[in-house]
BAMARLO-957800 format. One record per residue (C-alpha): x, y, z. Coordinates in steps of 0.001 Angstrom, whole numbers, padded with zeros to 6 digits, always signed. Each point is the difference from the previous one (the first is absolute). Example, Ala and Ser with C-alpha at 12.3 -4.5 7.8 and 13.67 -1.06 7.14 Angstrom:
<lumdos>
+012300-004500+007800;+001370+003440-000660;
</lumdos>
This chain:
<lumdos>
+022868-007796+010247;-002387-002488-001458;-001976+000638-003276;-001985-002433-002220;+000888-000359-003743;-002689-002126-001894;-001253-001417+003339;+003587-001041+001201;+001719+001477+003000;+003352+001881-000728;+002230+001678+002415;+001256+003438-001107;+001869+002979+001619;-002014+002422+001813;-000616+003239-001969;+000231-001839-003219;-001488+001373-003195;-002044-001972-002455;+002859+000024-002565;+002539-001560+002485;-002523-002583+001063;-000376-000931-003670;+003539-000204-000476;+000234-002629+002691;-002488-002095-001644;+001670+000104-003380;-002025+002716-001770;+002756+002196-001590;-001717+001304-003051;-003548+001469+000247;-000761-000998-003669;-003069-002397+000210;-000760+000245+003622;-002985+001504+001818;+000338+000434+003657;-002542+000532+002625;+000424+000870+003846;-002964-000827+002124;-002128-000470-003082;+000907+003369-001405;+002078+000154-003328;+003193+002035+000224;+001359+001694-003053;+003725-000926-000830;+000694+003787+000346;-000921-000330+003666;+001901-003229+000887;+002847+001818+001287;-001795+002446+002243;-002660-002459+001355;+001098-001071+003535;-001368-003292+001360;-001372-000679+003373;-000072-003233+002137;-002337-002684-001314;-000570+001891-003408;-001197-002428-002641;+001550+000221-003370;-001698-001615-003228;+002515-000469-002954;-001273-000902-003351;+002043-000474-003175;-001591+000175-003459;+001189-003103-002067;-000540-000680-003764;-002100-002878-000975;-003691-000664-000799;
</lumdos>
């Protein structure tokens, strides 16, 4: 199925969880990441249970140091 990650299309397996989709884009460690599905922030504790649907839109934001 097709989803969007930061406005870029991505094909993933049907019935994929948010955690497995994040693994496929290289997010292996939740530290420093904020993730929203369809504009709703999903806490790390819910990544494994959050099932994605076709055309879902994910926004990934990573905190960085600097000033």
